[in-house]
C-alpha positions as a Markdown table, in Angstrom:
| # | Residue | x | y | z |
|---|---|---|---|---|
| 1 | Met | 95.3 | 146.8 | 118.1 |
| 2 | Arg | 97.7 | 144.6 | 116.2 |
| 3 | Arg | 97.0 | 144.2 | 112.5 |
| 4 | Ile | 97.4 | 140.7 | 110.9 |
| 5 | Leu | 97.0 | 139.7 | 107.3 |
| 6 | Ile | 96.2 | 136.1 | 106.3 |
| 7 | Val | 96.4 | 135.0 | 102.7 |
| 8 | Gly | 94.2 | 132.0 | 102.1 |
| 9 | Ala | 90.8 | 130.9 | 103.3 |
| 10 | Gly | 91.2 | 127.2 | 104.0 |
| 11 | Gln | 91.1 | 125.2 | 107.2 |
| 12 | Ala | 94.2 | 126.8 | 108.8 |
| 13 | Gly | 93.8 | 130.3 | 107.4 |
| 14 | Leu | 90.1 | 130.7 | 108.4 |
| 15 | Gln | 90.4 | 128.9 | 111.7 |
| 16 | Leu | 93.4 | 131.1 | 112.7 |
| 17 | Ala | 91.6 | 134.3 | 111.4 |
| 18 | Leu | 88.5 | 133.5 | 113.5 |
| 19 | Gly | 90.6 | 132.7 | 116.5 |
| 20 | Leu | 92.6 | 135.9 | 116.3 |
| 21 | Gln | 89.4 | 137.9 | 115.7 |
| 22 | Ala | 87.9 | 136.4 | 118.9 |
| 23 | His | 91.0 | 137.7 | 120.8 |
| 24 | Gly | 90.5 | 141.2 | 119.5 |
| 25 | Tyr | 93.1 | 141.3 | 116.7 |
| 26 | Asp | 92.4 | 143.4 | 113.5 |
| 27 | Val | 92.5 | 140.6 | 110.9 |
| 28 | Thr | 92.2 | 140.8 | 107.1 |
| 29 | Val | 91.8 | 137.7 | 104.9 |
| 30 | Leu | 92.8 | 137.7 | 101.2 |
| 31 | Thr | 91.2 | 135.0 | 99.1 |
| 32 | Asp | 90.5 | 134.5 | 95.4 |
| 33 | Arg | 86.9 | 133.2 | 95.9 |
| 34 | Gly | 83.9 | 134.4 | 97.9 |
| 35 | Pro | 81.6 | 132.2 | 100.0 |
| 36 | Glu | 79.0 | 131.5 | 97.2 |
| 37 | Glu | 81.7 | 130.6 | 94.7 |
| 38 | Val | 83.3 | 128.2 | 97.2 |
| 39 | Arg | 80.0 | 126.7 | 98.2 |
| 40 | Gly | 78.9 | 126.1 | 94.6 |
| 41 | Gly | 82.3 | 125.1 | 93.2 |
| 42 | Arg | 84.2 | 121.9 | 92.9 |
| 43 | Val | 85.2 | 119.8 | 95.9 |
| 44 | Thr | 88.6 | 120.8 | 97.1 |
| 45 | Ser | 89.7 | 117.7 | 99.1 |
| 46 | Ser | 89.0 | 114.5 | 100.9 |
| 47 | Gln | 89.3 | 114.9 | 104.7 |
| 48 | Cys | 88.6 | 113.2 | 108.0 |
| 49 | Met | 89.2 | 115.1 | 111.2 |
| 50 | Phe | 90.1 | 113.3 | 114.3 |
| 51 | Asp | 89.5 | 114.2 | 118.0 |
| 52 | Cys | 92.6 | 116.3 | 118.6 |
| 53 | Ala | 91.9 | 118.5 | 115.6 |
| 54 | Leu | 88.1 | 118.6 | 116.2 |
| 55 | Arg | 88.8 | 119.9 | 119.8 |
| 56 | Thr | 90.7 | 122.9 | 118.3 |
| 57 | Glu | 87.6 | 123.8 | 116.4 |
| 58 | Arg | 85.3 | 123.1 | 119.4 |
| 59 | Ala | 87.4 | 125.5 | 121.6 |
| 60 | Leu | 86.6 | 128.3 | 119.2 |
| 61 | Gly | 82.9 | 127.4 | 118.8 |
| 62 | Leu | 83.5 | 126.5 | 115.1 |
| 63 | Asp | 82.2 | 122.9 | 115.2 |
| 64 | Leu | 79.0 | 123.9 | 113.6 |
| 65 | Trp | 78.2 | 120.5 | 112.1 |
| 66 | Ala | 78.9 | 118.3 | 115.1 |
| 67 | Asp | 75.3 | 117.2 | 115.3 |
| 68 | Leu | 74.9 | 116.8 | 111.5 |
| 69 | Ala | 78.0 | 115.0 | 110.2 |
| 70 | Pro | 78.2 | 111.2 | 110.6 |
| 71 | Arg | 80.2 | 110.1 | 113.6 |
| 72 | Ile | 83.1 | 107.9 | 112.5 |
| 73 | Glu | 84.0 | 105.4 | 115.3 |
| 74 | Gly | 86.7 | 103.3 | 113.7 |
| 75 | Ile | 89.3 | 102.8 | 111.1 |
| 76 | Gly | 89.2 | 99.7 | 108.9 |
| 77 | Met | 92.2 | 98.2 | 107.2 |
| 78 | Ser | 92.1 | 95.6 | 104.4 |
| 79 | Val | 95.1 | 94.3 | 102.4 |
| 80 | Ala | 94.4 | 92.5 | 99.1 |
| 81 | Leu | 96.2 | 90.0 | 96.9 |
| 82 | Pro | 96.4 | 90.6 | 93.2 |
| 83 | Arg | 93.3 | 88.3 | 92.7 |
| 84 | Ala | 91.3 | 90.7 | 94.9 |
| 85 | Glu | 91.3 | 88.4 | 97.9 |
| 86 | Arg | 91.7 | 89.9 | 101.3 |
| 87 | Val | 94.6 | 88.6 | 103.5 |
| 88 | Ile | 94.1 | 91.3 | 106.2 |
| 89 | Asp | 90.7 | 92.7 | 107.2 |
| 90 | Trp | 90.0 | 94.4 | 110.5 |
| 91 | Val | 88.5 | 97.5 | 112.2 |
| 92 | Gly | 90.1 | 99.4 | 115.1 |
| 93 | Arg | 88.0 | 101.5 | 117.4 |
| 94 | Leu | 88.7 | 105.1 | 117.9 |
| 95 | Asp | 88.8 | 106.4 | 121.5 |
| 96 | Ala | 86.7 | 109.4 | 120.4 |
| 97 | Tyr | 84.7 | 110.0 | 117.2 |
| 98 | Ala | 86.0 | 111.6 | 114.0 |
| 99 | Gln | 84.0 | 113.6 | 111.4 |
| 100 | Ser | 84.3 | 114.7 | 107.8 |
| 101 | Val | 82.7 | 117.9 | 106.5 |
| 102 | Asp | 82.9 | 118.9 | 102.9 |
| 103 | Gln | 85.3 | 121.9 | 102.9 |
| 104 | Arg | 83.1 | 123.8 | 100.5 |
| 105 | Leu | 80.4 | 123.8 | 103.1 |
| 106 | Lys | 82.8 | 124.5 | 106.0 |
| 107 | Met | 84.9 | 127.2 | 104.4 |
| 108 | Ser | 82.1 | 129.2 | 102.8 |
| 109 | Thr | 80.3 | 129.2 | 106.2 |
| 110 | Trp | 83.4 | 130.2 | 108.1 |
| 111 | Leu | 84.2 | 133.0 | 105.6 |
| 112 | Glu | 80.7 | 134.4 | 106.1 |
| 113 | Leu | 81.0 | 134.1 | 109.8 |
| 114 | Phe | 84.3 | 136.0 | 109.8 |
| 115 | Ala | 82.8 | 138.8 | 107.8 |
| 116 | Glu | 79.7 | 139.0 | 109.9 |
| 117 | Arg | 81.9 | 139.4 | 113.0 |
| 118 | Gly | 83.6 | 142.4 | 111.4 |
| 119 | Gly | 86.6 | 140.8 | 109.7 |
| 120 | Arg | 87.7 | 142.2 | 106.4 |
| 121 | Val | 87.7 | 139.9 | 103.4 |
| 122 | Glu | 89.3 | 141.0 | 100.1 |
| 123 | Leu | 88.7 | 139.0 | 97.0 |
| 124 | Arg | 91.8 | 139.1 | 94.9 |
| 125 | Gln | 94.6 | 137.0 | 93.4 |
| 126 | Val | 97.8 | 137.7 | 95.4 |
| 127 | Thr | 101.4 | 137.7 | 94.1 |
| 128 | Ala | 104.6 | 138.0 | 95.9 |
| 129 | Ala | 104.9 | 141.6 | 94.7 |
| 130 | Asp | 101.4 | 142.3 | 96.2 |
| 131 | Leu | 102.6 | 141.0 | 99.6 |
| 132 | Gln | 105.7 | 143.2 | 99.4 |
| 133 | Tyr | 103.4 | 146.2 | 99.0 |
| 134 | Leu | 100.9 | 145.1 | 101.7 |
| 135 | Ala | 103.3 | 143.9 | 104.3 |
| 136 | Gly | 104.2 | 147.3 | 105.5 |
| 137 | Ser | 100.6 | 147.9 | 106.7 |
| 138 | Tyr | 100.5 | 144.9 | 109.0 |
| 139 | Asp | 102.3 | 143.7 | 112.1 |
| 140 | Leu | 102.3 | 140.1 | 110.8 |
| 141 | Val | 101.6 | 138.4 | 107.4 |
| 142 | Leu | 100.8 | 134.7 | 107.2 |
| 143 | Val | 100.6 | 132.8 | 104.0 |
| 144 | Ala | 98.0 | 130.0 | 104.2 |
| 145 | Ser | 97.7 | 129.4 | 100.4 |
| 146 | Gly | 100.5 | 127.9 | 98.4 |
| 147 | Lys | 98.9 | 128.6 | 95.0 |
| 148 | Gly | 100.8 | 130.3 | 92.2 |
| 149 | Ser | 104.0 | 132.1 | 93.0 |
| 150 | Leu | 103.5 | 132.3 | 96.7 |
| 151 | Ala | 104.9 | 128.8 | 97.3 |
| 152 | Ser | 108.2 | 130.0 | 95.8 |
| 153 | Leu | 108.6 | 132.3 | 98.7 |
| 154 | Phe | 109.4 | 129.3 | 100.9 |
| 155 | Glu | 112.5 | 127.2 | 100.1 |
| 156 | Arg | 112.3 | 123.5 | 100.1 |
| 157 | Asp | 113.7 | 121.8 | 103.3 |
| 158 | Val | 115.7 | 119.1 | 101.5 |
| 159 | Pro | 116.5 | 116.8 | 104.5 |
| 160 | Arg | 112.8 | 116.7 | 105.4 |
| 161 | Ser | 111.6 | 116.2 | 101.8 |
| 162 | Pro | 112.6 | 112.7 | 100.5 |
| 163 | Tyr | 110.3 | 112.8 | 97.4 |
| 164 | Glu | 110.9 | 114.8 | 94.2 |
| 165 | Arg | 107.8 | 113.7 | 92.4 |
| 166 | Pro | 104.2 | 112.8 | 93.2 |
| 167 | Gln | 103.9 | 109.4 | 94.9 |
| 168 | Arg | 100.2 | 108.9 | 94.2 |
| 169 | Ala | 97.6 | 110.0 | 91.6 |
| 170 | Leu | 94.5 | 111.1 | 93.5 |
| 171 | Ala | 90.9 | 110.8 | 92.4 |
| 172 | Val | 88.0 | 111.9 | 94.7 |
| 173 | Ala | 84.2 | 111.4 | 94.3 |
| 174 | Tyr | 81.5 | 112.5 | 96.8 |
| 175 | Val | 78.5 | 110.2 | 96.4 |
| 176 | His | 75.1 | 109.3 | 97.8 |
| 177 | Gly | 73.8 | 105.7 | 98.0 |
| 178 | Phe | 77.0 | 104.0 | 99.2 |
| 179 | Gly | 75.8 | 101.1 | 101.5 |
| 180 | Pro | 77.3 | 100.1 | 104.8 |
| 181 | Arg | 79.8 | 97.3 | 105.4 |
| 182 | Ile | 77.9 | 94.4 | 106.7 |
| 183 | Glu | 81.0 | 92.7 | 108.2 |
| 184 | His | 81.4 | 95.3 | 110.9 |
| 185 | Asp | 79.0 | 97.1 | 113.2 |
| 186 | Ile | 80.6 | 100.5 | 113.6 |
| 187 | Pro | 80.8 | 103.4 | 111.1 |
| 188 | Ala | 84.4 | 103.6 | 110.0 |
| 189 | Val | 86.8 | 105.0 | 107.4 |
| 190 | Arg | 87.8 | 102.1 | 105.2 |
| 191 | Cys | 91.4 | 101.8 | 103.9 |
| 192 | Asn | 92.0 | 99.2 | 101.3 |
| 193 | Val | 95.6 | 98.5 | 100.3 |
| 194 | Val | 96.2 | 96.8 | 96.9 |
| 195 | Pro | 99.9 | 96.2 | 96.4 |
| 196 | Gly | 101.1 | 97.4 | 93.0 |
| 197 | Val | 97.8 | 99.3 | 92.5 |
| 198 | Gly | 97.4 | 101.8 | 95.3 |
| 199 | Glu | 94.9 | 102.4 | 98.1 |
| 200 | Phe | 91.1 | 102.9 | 98.1 |
| 201 | Phe | 89.4 | 104.8 | 100.9 |
| 202 | Ala | 85.8 | 105.3 | 101.8 |
| 203 | Val | 84.9 | 108.0 | 104.2 |
| 204 | Pro | 81.5 | 108.8 | 105.7 |
| 205 | Ala | 81.0 | 112.6 | 105.4 |
| 206 | Leu | 78.6 | 115.5 | 105.3 |
| 207 | Thr | 78.1 | 117.8 | 102.3 |
| 208 | Glu | 75.6 | 120.6 | 101.5 |
| 209 | Ala | 72.9 | 118.1 | 100.5 |
| 210 | Gly | 73.4 | 116.0 | 103.6 |
| 211 | Pro | 75.3 | 112.8 | 104.6 |
| 212 | Cys | 77.4 | 111.2 | 101.9 |
| 213 | Asp | 80.5 | 109.2 | 101.4 |
| 214 | Ile | 83.8 | 110.2 | 99.9 |
| 215 | Leu | 85.4 | 107.6 | 97.6 |
| 216 | Leu | 89.2 | 108.2 | 97.1 |
| 217 | Trp | 91.6 | 106.3 | 94.9 |
| 218 | Glu | 95.3 | 106.8 | 95.7 |
| 219 | Ala | 96.8 | 105.2 | 92.6 |
| 220 | Gln | 100.5 | 104.4 | 92.2 |
| 221 | Pro | 101.6 | 106.5 | 89.2 |
| 222 | Gly | 101.7 | 104.5 | 86.1 |
| 223 | Gly | 99.7 | 101.6 | 87.7 |
| 224 | Pro | 96.3 | 100.3 | 86.6 |
| 225 | Ala | 94.4 | 102.7 | 88.9 |
| 226 | Asp | 96.2 | 105.7 | 87.5 |
| 227 | Ala | 93.3 | 106.2 | 85.1 |
| 228 | Phe | 91.8 | 109.7 | 85.7 |
| 229 | Asp | 94.1 | 112.0 | 83.7 |
| 230 | Gly | 92.1 | 113.9 | 81.1 |
| 231 | Ile | 88.7 | 113.0 | 82.5 |
| 232 | Arg | 86.5 | 116.1 | 82.6 |
| 233 | Asp | 83.0 | 114.6 | 82.8 |
| 234 | Pro | 82.0 | 113.9 | 86.4 |
| 235 | Ala | 79.9 | 110.9 | 85.3 |
| 236 | Glu | 82.9 | 109.3 | 83.6 |
| 237 | His | 85.0 | 110.0 | 86.7 |
| 238 | Leu | 82.4 | 108.1 | 88.8 |
| 239 | Arg | 82.2 | 105.2 | 86.2 |
| 240 | Val | 86.0 | 104.7 | 86.3 |
| 241 | Thr | 86.0 | 104.9 | 90.1 |
| 242 | Leu | 83.4 | 102.1 | 90.3 |
| 243 | Glu | 85.1 | 100.0 | 87.7 |
| 244 | Leu | 88.3 | 100.1 | 89.6 |
| 245 | Met | 86.5 | 99.2 | 92.8 |
| 246 | Lys | 84.8 | 96.2 | 91.0 |
| 247 | Thr | 88.2 | 95.0 | 89.8 |
| 248 | Phe | 90.4 | 95.5 | 92.8 |
| 249 | Thr | 88.1 | 95.9 | 95.9 |
| 250 | Pro | 85.0 | 94.0 | 95.1 |
| 251 | Trp | 83.9 | 93.9 | 98.7 |
| 252 | Glu | 83.7 | 97.7 | 98.6 |
| 253 | Tyr | 82.0 | 97.6 | 95.2 |
| 254 | Glu | 79.2 | 95.4 | 96.7 |
| 255 | Arg | 78.2 | 98.5 | 98.7 |
| 256 | Thr | 77.3 | 100.3 | 95.4 |
| 257 | Arg | 74.8 | 97.6 | 94.3 |
| 258 | Ser | 71.7 | 99.7 | 95.2 |
| 259 | Gly | 73.0 | 102.5 | 93.0 |
| 260 | Val | 75.3 | 105.4 | 93.8 |
| 261 | Glu | 75.2 | 108.9 | 92.4 |
| 262 | Leu | 77.4 | 112.0 | 92.7 |
| 263 | Thr | 76.2 | 114.5 | 95.3 |
| 264 | Asp | 76.4 | 117.4 | 92.9 |
| 265 | Ala | 77.9 | 118.6 | 89.6 |
| 266 | Gly | 81.2 | 119.6 | 91.4 |
| 267 | Ala | 81.6 | 116.3 | 93.4 |
| 268 | Thr | 84.8 | 115.0 | 91.6 |
| 269 | Leu | 88.4 | 116.0 | 91.7 |
| 270 | Ala | 91.6 | 114.5 | 90.3 |
| 271 | Gly | 95.3 | 115.5 | 90.4 |
| 272 | Arg | 98.7 | 114.8 | 91.9 |
| 273 | Phe | 101.3 | 116.7 | 93.9 |
| 274 | Thr | 104.7 | 116.2 | 95.3 |
| 275 | Pro | 104.9 | 115.9 | 99.2 |
| 276 | Val | 107.3 | 118.6 | 100.5 |
| 277 | Val | 108.4 | 120.4 | 103.6 |
| 278 | Arg | 109.5 | 124.0 | 103.2 |
| 279 | His | 111.3 | 126.4 | 105.4 |
| 280 | Pro | 108.7 | 128.5 | 107.3 |
| 281 | Ile | 110.0 | 132.0 | 106.7 |
| 282 | Gly | 109.2 | 133.4 | 103.3 |
| 283 | Glu | 111.5 | 136.1 | 101.9 |
| 284 | Leu | 109.7 | 139.0 | 100.1 |
| 285 | Pro | 111.4 | 140.3 | 96.9 |
| 286 | Gly | 112.2 | 143.7 | 98.4 |
| 287 | Gly | 112.9 | 142.6 | 101.9 |
| 288 | Gly | 110.6 | 141.6 | 104.7 |
| 289 | Thr | 109.3 | 138.2 | 105.8 |
| 290 | Val | 106.1 | 136.2 | 106.0 |
| 291 | Leu | 105.2 | 133.1 | 107.9 |
| 292 | Gly | 104.0 | 129.9 | 106.1 |
| 293 | Val | 101.0 | 128.1 | 107.5 |
| 294 | Ala | 100.0 | 124.4 | 107.4 |
| 295 | Asp | 100.4 | 122.8 | 104.0 |
| 296 | Val | 102.2 | 125.8 | 102.5 |
| 297 | Val | 105.2 | 124.6 | 104.6 |
| 298 | Val | 104.2 | 120.9 | 105.4 |
| 299 | Leu | 102.5 | 119.3 | 102.4 |
| 300 | Asn | 101.8 | 115.6 | 102.9 |
| 301 | Asp | 100.1 | 113.1 | 100.7 |
| 302 | Pro | 96.6 | 112.3 | 102.0 |
| 303 | Ile | 97.3 | 108.6 | 102.5 |
| 304 | Thr | 97.2 | 108.9 | 106.3 |
| 305 | Gly | 94.5 | 111.6 | 106.3 |
| 306 | Gln | 96.6 | 114.2 | 108.1 |
| 307 | Gly | 96.1 | 117.3 | 105.9 |
| 308 | Ser | 93.1 | 118.9 | 107.6 |
| 309 | Asn | 94.2 | 117.6 | 111.0 |
| 310 | Ser | 97.6 | 119.2 | 110.6 |
| 311 | Ala | 96.0 | 122.4 | 109.4 |
| 312 | Ala | 93.8 | 122.7 | 112.4 |
| 313 | Lys | 96.6 | 121.9 | 114.7 |
| 314 | Cys | 98.8 | 124.5 | 113.0 |
| 315 | Ala | 96.1 | 127.2 | 113.4 |
| 316 | Asp | 95.9 | 126.2 | 117.1 |
| 317 | Val | 99.7 | 126.4 | 117.6 |
| 318 | Tyr | 100.0 | 129.7 | 115.8 |
| 319 | Leu | 97.0 | 131.2 | 117.7 |
| 320 | Glu | 98.6 | 130.4 | 121.0 |
| 321 | Ala | 102.0 | 131.7 | 119.9 |
| 322 | Ile | 100.7 | 135.0 | 118.6 |
| 323 | Thr | 98.4 | 135.7 | 121.5 |
| 324 | Ala | 101.2 | 134.9 | 124.0 |
| 325 | His | 103.7 | 137.2 | 122.2 |
| 326 | Gly | 102.0 | 140.4 | 123.3 |
| 327 | Asp | 103.2 | 143.6 | 121.8 |
| 328 | Lys | 106.7 | 142.3 | 120.9 |
| 329 | Pro | 107.7 | 142.4 | 117.3 |
| 330 | Phe | 107.1 | 139.4 | 115.1 |
| 331 | Asp | 110.7 | 139.0 | 114.2 |
| 332 | Arg | 112.5 | 136.0 | 112.6 |
| 333 | Asp | 113.0 | 134.4 | 116.0 |
| 334 | Phe | 109.3 | 134.4 | 116.6 |
| 335 | Leu | 108.5 | 133.1 | 113.1 |
| 336 | Gln | 110.9 | 130.2 | 113.5 |
| 337 | Ser | 109.8 | 129.4 | 117.0 |
| 338 | Ala | 106.1 | 129.3 | 116.0 |
| 339 | Phe | 106.9 | 126.9 | 113.2 |
| 340 | Asp | 109.1 | 124.7 | 115.4 |
| 341 | Arg | 106.2 | 124.3 | 117.8 |
| 342 | Phe | 104.0 | 123.3 | 114.9 |
| 343 | Trp | 106.7 | 120.8 | 113.6 |
| 344 | Arg | 106.5 | 119.0 | 116.9 |
| 345 | Val | 103.0 | 118.1 | 115.8 |
| 346 | Ala | 103.5 | 117.9 | 112.0 |
| 347 | Gly | 106.8 | 116.0 | 112.2 |
| 348 | Pro | 105.4 | 112.7 | 113.4 |
| 349 | Ala | 102.6 | 112.9 | 110.9 |
| 350 | Thr | 105.1 | 113.5 | 108.1 |
| 351 | Thr | 107.3 | 110.6 | 109.1 |
| 352 | Trp | 104.3 | 108.3 | 109.2 |
| 353 | Thr | 102.9 | 109.5 | 105.8 |
| 354 | Asn | 106.2 | 109.1 | 104.1 |
| 355 | Ala | 106.5 | 105.6 | 105.5 |
| 356 | Met | 103.1 | 104.6 | 104.3 |
| 357 | Leu | 103.9 | 105.8 | 100.8 |
| 358 | Ala | 106.8 | 103.2 | 100.6 |
| 359 | Pro | 106.5 | 99.4 | 100.6 |
| 360 | Pro | 106.0 | 98.3 | 104.2 |
| 361 | Pro | 108.9 | 96.5 | 105.9 |
| 362 | Pro | 108.4 | 93.0 | 107.3 |
| 363 | His | 107.8 | 94.1 | 110.9 |
| 364 | Ala | 105.1 | 96.5 | 109.7 |
| 365 | Leu | 103.4 | 93.7 | 107.9 |
| 366 | His | 103.4 | 91.6 | 111.0 |
| 367 | Leu | 101.8 | 94.5 | 112.9 |
| 368 | Phe | 99.1 | 94.9 | 110.2 |
| 369 | Gly | 98.4 | 91.2 | 110.3 |
| 370 | Ala | 98.2 | 91.2 | 114.1 |
| 371 | Gly | 95.5 | 93.8 | 114.0 |
| 372 | Gly | 93.1 | 91.0 | 112.8 |
| 373 | Gln | 94.0 | 88.8 | 115.7 |
| 374 | Val | 94.5 | 91.2 | 118.6 |
| 375 | Pro | 91.9 | 94.0 | 118.9 |
| 376 | Ala | 94.3 | 96.1 | 120.9 |
| 377 | Val | 96.7 | 96.4 | 117.9 |
| 378 | Ala | 93.8 | 97.4 | 115.6 |
| 379 | Asp | 92.7 | 100.0 | 118.1 |
| 380 | Arg | 96.1 | 101.4 | 118.5 |
| 381 | Phe | 96.5 | 101.7 | 114.7 |
| 382 | Ala | 93.2 | 103.5 | 114.5 |
| 383 | Asn | 94.1 | 106.0 | 117.2 |
| 384 | Ala | 97.4 | 106.8 | 115.6 |
| 385 | Phe | 95.4 | 108.7 | 113.0 |
| 386 | Asp | 94.5 | 111.1 | 115.8 |
| 387 | Asp | 98.0 | 111.1 | 117.4 |
| 388 | Pro | 100.7 | 109.9 | 115.0 |
| 389 | Ala | 103.4 | 110.6 | 117.6 |
| 390 | Asp | 102.4 | 107.4 | 119.3 |
| 391 | Leu | 103.8 | 105.4 | 116.4 |
| 392 | Glu | 107.3 | 106.1 | 117.5 |
| 393 | Glu | 106.8 | 103.9 | 120.5 |
| 394 | Trp | 105.9 | 100.7 | 118.6 |
| 395 | Tyr | 105.7 | 101.0 | 114.8 |
| 396 | Phe | 108.8 | 102.3 | 113.1 |
| 397 | Asp | 111.6 | 100.3 | 114.9 |
| 398 | Pro | 111.6 | 96.5 | 114.4 |
| 399 | Ala | 112.8 | 95.8 | 117.9 |
| 400 | Arg | 110.1 | 98.0 | 119.5 |
| 401 | Ala | 107.5 | 96.4 | 117.2 |
| 402 | Ala | 108.5 | 92.9 | 118.3 |
| 403 | Asp | 108.4 | 93.9 | 122.0 |
| 404 | Tyr | 105.0 | 95.5 | 121.6 |
| 405 | Leu | 103.6 | 92.5 | 119.7 |
| 406 | Ala | 104.9 | 90.1 | 122.4 |
| 407 | Ser | 103.4 | 92.2 | 125.2 |
| 408 | Val | 99.9 | 92.5 | 123.6 |
| 409 | Thr | 99.8 | 88.9 | 122.5 |
| 410 | Glu | 100.6 | 87.8 | 126.0 |
| 411 | Ala | 98.0 | 90.1 | 127.4 |
| 412 | Ala | 95.4 | 88.7 | 125.0 |
| 413 | Arg | 96.3 | 85.1 | 126.0 |
| 414 | Ser | 96.0 | 86.0 | 129.7 |
| 415 | Asp | 92.5 | 87.5 | 129.1 |
| 416 | Asp | 91.4 | 84.3 | 127.4 |
| 417 | Arg | 92.4 | 82.1 | 130.3 |
C-alpha cells in the first residue's frame, strides 16, 4: 500500500485525502488545528462553489450539505457611479446551482470523517525541516498549506505572476438577517463594482447555525473602503461594513433594514495578500521534492470566486493522476505533469481574475452593459464563474467580443420579431 503525506486540511488537502483513502491509499494528514478548534474558530474565507467543483465533491460522497445550503441560481452584476447610482444592473442565470458552505463547518466535518475512516491526523506545526525528516517515510508528499516557511519551498513563477503587492484589502462578515433583493426573483450572488472604491459581494451561504449571508468588501488599497486595518472587535467590523454599504451600495444596504447580526463571535475576517503563481515542485533543504497543491501554487484574489473551486478541481486532478500512476515512482516528471494538468483548469481562472483586478477595457464595459439588455450575455457571464475557460471565446479579445455581441444582439432581435 502506497503511503502519502498531505500537509494541510483545507478544501484541496482534505478532499484529496478522502479521495485517496477511498482508493485504498495509506494517507496521513498534518494540520495545526483539530476539528473542534476549526469549528469554533474564526471564519477562514468567503467562498461560493459552482457546479463543476461541486460535482468533484459529489463523486466522492462529500456533498454533505447539499440539502441544507441555499441553492444559488444566478450571478448579479451592478456597476455604480461615484454618486452611488447604478448604471449597470442585471442577473444572469446559472445552468446549475452553486452553493456556499462555511469552511469551518465543512473542514471540521471532513477531518472527523477522515479519522473515522481510519486516516491518521497529526496535529502539529510543520516546517521545511520537518518535511525533510518525514519525506523518507512516504511515497509522495503534498503541501496543501502555504503558511509559514512552507511557501518558500516553491519559487515564484514570474511570467505568470504580474502582481508584486496585494491588489485588494479584504473584509468578510457572516451575518443573519440580510434581506432578499426585491428586484430579482432568483437567489443570486451579488457583485457590486464601485470604480475607485472596490467591489462588494453578498453570498447566500450555510454556517453552523444555519443559512446566512456572507458580506465581502474587496477594497482598493488606500481607497475609501480600505478601512478595516486594526479593527479587532467583530461588532466594529460589522458597523464599518454596513457604513460602507450605506455610502457606496445603498441598494444593498436596504437589505439590512430589518437588522443584521453576526452569526457568531468568529464571523469576521480581514486581511490582504499578493496573488501569485509558484512552480509546483518544492525543493527540500537536504534534497528531495514535494508537490504543491491548489493555492499553495496558484493563489488568486477572490474577486472572481475561484479559490475553493480551483482547490476542488486541483484535488480532483491530482486524485486521478495519482491513482492512474500505479506503482511507478512519483518522480519530477510525474509532479510536473500533475500540475500541468491542473494548470489547464487554473490557468483560465487566473487570467480572468487578474483581468478583473485591472480597470476594464472598453470592449469589456460594452459586454457588461449588454448583460442588462440581452439575457444571453448575462447568463454567459454567470456561467463563466463555473467554467472560466469559456471567456477565451468571447471576453478577452476586442474583435471576438464585437463578433459575439453582434451575434447575440441579432439573435435577440430575431426572437422579438
